[in-house]
C-alpha positions in Angstrom: 0.0 0.0 0.0 1.3 3.5 -0.9 0.4 4.9 2.5 2.6 2.3 4.2 5.5 3.0 1.9 5.3 6.7 2.7 5.2 6.0 6.4 8.9 5.9 7.3 9.5 9.3 5.8 6.6 10.8 7.6 7.7 9.3 10.9 11.2 10.7 10.5 9.8 14.2 9.6 7.5 14.0 12.6 10.5 13.1 14.8 12.3 16.2 13.6 9.3 18.5 14.2 8.7 17.2 17.7 12.4 17.6 18.6 12.4 21.2 17.5 8.9 22.1 18.8 9.3 20.6 22.3 12.8 21.9 22.9 11.7 25.4 22.0 9.1 25.3 24.8 11.8 25.0 27.5 14.1 27.9 26.6 13.2 30.6 29.1 15.6 30.1 32.0 13.3 31.0 34.9 14.0 30.2 38.5 13.2 26.6 37.8 15.0 26.8 34.4 11.8 25.8 32.7 8.6 27.2 31.3 7.0 23.8 31.1 5.0 24.2 34.4 1.6 24.9 32.8 1.9 22.1 30.3 3.1 19.7 33.0 0.3 20.8 35.3 -2.2 20.1 32.5 -0.8 16.6 31.9 -0.5 15.7 35.6 -3.1 13.2 36.8 -3.2 11.9 40.3 -3.2 8.2 40.7 -6.4 7.6 42.7 -5.8 4.5 44.8 -9.4 4.4 46.1 -11.2 4.2 42.8 -13.4 1.2 42.4 -13.8 1.5 38.6 -11.7 -1.1 36.7 -8.7 0.4 34.9 -7.2 -1.2 31.8 -3.4 -2.0 32.0 -2.4 0.8 29.6 -4.4 3.5 31.5 -2.9 2.1 34.7 0.6 2.4 33.3 -0.1 6.0 32.2 -1.4 6.9 35.7 1.7 5.4 37.3 3.9 7.5 34.9 2.0 10.7 35.6 2.2 10.1 39.4 6.0 10.1 39.3 7.9 13.4 39.9 9.1 15.8 37.3 12.7 16.2 38.4 13.2 19.1 36.0 10.6 21.2 37.9 11.5 19.9 41.3 15.2 21.0 41.1 15.6 24.8 40.7 18.4 26.1 38.6 21.5 27.2 40.4 21.4 30.5 38.6 18.7 33.0 37.7 18.8 35.9 35.2 18.8 39.4 36.5 16.0 41.7 35.3 18.3 43.4 32.8 19.6 40.1 31.4 16.1 38.7 31.2 15.3 41.6 29.0 18.3 40.9 26.8 17.2 37.3 26.6 13.8 38.3 25.4 15.5 40.6 22.8 17.5 37.5 21.5 14.3 35.5 21.2 12.6 38.4 19.3 15.6 38.6 17.0 15.5 34.9 16.3 11.8 35.2 15.4 12.7 37.9 13.0 15.3 35.7 11.4 18.3 37.5 12.7 20.0 34.5 14.2 23.5 36.1 14.2 22.5 38.9 16.6 20.4 36.5 18.7 23.3 34.1 19.0 25.7 36.9 20.0 23.4 37.9 22.9 22.8 34.3 24.0 26.5 33.5 23.9 27.3 36.5 26.1 24.6 35.5 28.5 25.8 31.9 28.6 29.2 33.1 29.8 27.6 34.8 32.8 25.0 32.0 33.4 26.7 28.7 32.4 24.3 26.7 34.6 21.2 27.8 32.8 20.7 24.8 30.4 17.9 26.6 28.5 20.4 29.1 27.1 22.6 26.3 25.7 19.5 24.6 24.3 18.5 27.8 22.6 22.0 28.2 21.1 21.9 24.7 19.8 18.8 25.7 17.7 20.6 28.7 16.2 23.5 26.8 14.6 23.8 26.9 10.9 24.6 24.3 8.3 28.0 22.6 8.8 28.1 23.5 12.5 27.3 20.0 13.8 30.2 19.9 16.3 29.1 23.3 17.7 25.5 22.1 18.0 26.7 18.9 19.8 28.7 21.0 22.2 25.8 23.3 23.1 23.5 20.3 23.7 26.1 18.6 25.9 26.5 21.8 27.8 22.7 21.9 28.3 22.4 18.4 29.8 25.6 18.9 31.9 24.2 22.2 33.3 20.9 20.4 34.1 20.8 16.6 33.8 17.0 16.8 34.4 16.3 19.0 31.4 14.3 16.4 29.5 13.8 18.9 26.6 17.6 19.0 26.1 17.9 15.2 26.3 15.1 14.9 23.8 16.9 17.2 21.4 20.3 15.6 22.0 18.7 12.2 21.2 17.5 13.6 18.0 21.0 14.9 17.2 22.5 11.4 17.7 19.8 9.8 15.7 20.5 12.2 12.8 24.2 11.1 13.0 23.4 7.4 13.0 24.4 6.9 16.7 21.2 5.0 17.6 22.4 3.7 20.9 23.3 7.2 22.1 19.9 8.4 20.9 18.2 5.7 22.9 20.3 6.5 25.9 19.2 10.2 25.9 15.5 9.3 25.3 15.7 7.1 28.4 17.4 9.9 30.3 14.6 12.3 29.3 12.1 9.8 30.6 14.0 9.4 33.8 13.7 13.1 34.4 10.0 13.2 33.5 8.5 9.7 32.9 5.2 11.2 31.5 6.8 13.3 28.7 4.6 12.2 25.8 6.8 13.5 23.0 9.8 11.5 24.1 7.7 8.3 24.2 6.7 9.0 20.6 10.3 9.9 19.5 11.6 6.8 21.2 9.0 4.6 19.5 9.9 6.0 16.1 13.6 5.2 16.9 12.6 1.6 17.8 10.4 1.3 14.8 12.5 2.7 12.0 16.1 2.4 13.2 16.4 -0.4 15.8 13.7 -2.7 14.4 12.3 -3.3 17.9 8.7 -3.4 16.7 7.1 -4.5 20.0 8.8 -1.7 21.9 7.7 0.7 19.2 4.1 -0.4 19.5 4.1 0.1 23.2 5.6 3.5 22.8 3.0 4.6 20.3 0.2 3.3 22.6 1.7 5.1 25.6 2.0 8.4 23.6 -1.7 8.2 22.5 -2.8 7.4 26.1 -0.8 10.3 27.6 -2.1 12.7 25.0 -5.7 11.6 25.7 -5.2 12.5 29.4 -4.8 16.1 28.3 -8.2 16.1 26.6 -6.5 16.4 23.2 -7.8 14.1 20.4 -5.8 11.1 19.4 -3.2 11.6 16.7 -4.7 10.0 13.6 -1.3 9.5 12.0 0.1 7.7 15.0 -3.1 5.7 15.2 -2.4 4.5 11.6 1.2 3.5 12.6 -0.3 1.5 15.5 -2.5 -0.4 13.1 0.3 -1.0 10.7 2.6 -2.3 13.5 0.0 -4.6 14.9 -0.4 -6.1 11.4 3.4 -6.5 11.1 3.6 -8.2 14.4 0.7 -10.5 13.7 2.3 -11.5 10.4 5.6 -12.1 12.1 3.9 -14.3 14.7 2.0 -16.2 12.0 5.3 -16.8 10.1 7.0 -17.9 13.3 4.2 -20.4 14.0 4.3 -21.7 10.5 8.1 -22.3 10.6 7.9 -23.8 14.1 5.2 -26.2 12.9 7.2 -27.2 9.9 10.3 -27.9 12.1 8.2 -29.9 14.5 6.6 -32.0 11.7 10.1 -32.6 10.2 11.4 -33.8 13.6 8.5 -36.1 14.0 9.0 -37.6 10.6 12.7 -38.1 11.2 11.8 -40.0 14.4 
C-alpha cells in the first residue's frame, strides 16, 4: 500500500518536528530553568488509589507514569537571570523570530558566559547553529544536559541529534534519560517509539511507545493523533504477520522432527 511505503519518511519528519517544537518550549531560563509548568500541570493526573472502577493496563501504566515526579521542575536552577539580562534574553528571542540568528546568537553567547548553569540558554543556542556546524550544536547540547541533567527537553533534542548522525544507541540513551527526568513526557515516548520502529527494528517496543503516547495525550483532553493511530494499526499487522510466520516455521520444524523419528 502506498500509505505504508510513505510512512517511514513521515515518521522521520515528525520526529524532527517534535524535537524542535518541544525543545523550544523550554528555553526561558526562569528560576526553575523551565517554562513547562503549565503544560506539565495540565498533563498531571493523580493516581487515585481508592477508585473502584476497573482500569485497563495501559491506563494504569499512564497513571503510574504521571504520578512520578518531574525532576526538572523539582530541582531549581543554580542561577537566575537578572532583570536586565532577562530583557536581553527576550531581545534575543525576538531577533530569532525575525530571522536575525546572528545577533540572537551573540546575545545568548554573552549570557551563557555569565550563566553557564542555565541549560535553557545552551539549548536555545543549539537551535541557532547553521549548516556545517554540527560539532558546535553537539557542544551546546552537551552543555545543556551537563548544566541540568534533568532537562528532558535537552535530552530529547540531543537524542534527535544522535539519531541524525546514526548513533542510535546514544539516541536511545538520551531518550531514556529524558524519561528518567520526566516519565510522562509524551513527546519522548513518541520519538523513542519512532527510533525503535524505524532504526532499531524493535517493533514490539515501538508499538508500546506509540500506545503510551496516545494514552498520555488523551489524558490532556486532546484528540488522538490520527497519524500515530495509523502507525499502530500497521505495526499490529506486522507483528501478527511475524507471529504467523513464526508459528508456520515452528510447525514445519516440529513436523520434520516427528518424521525423522
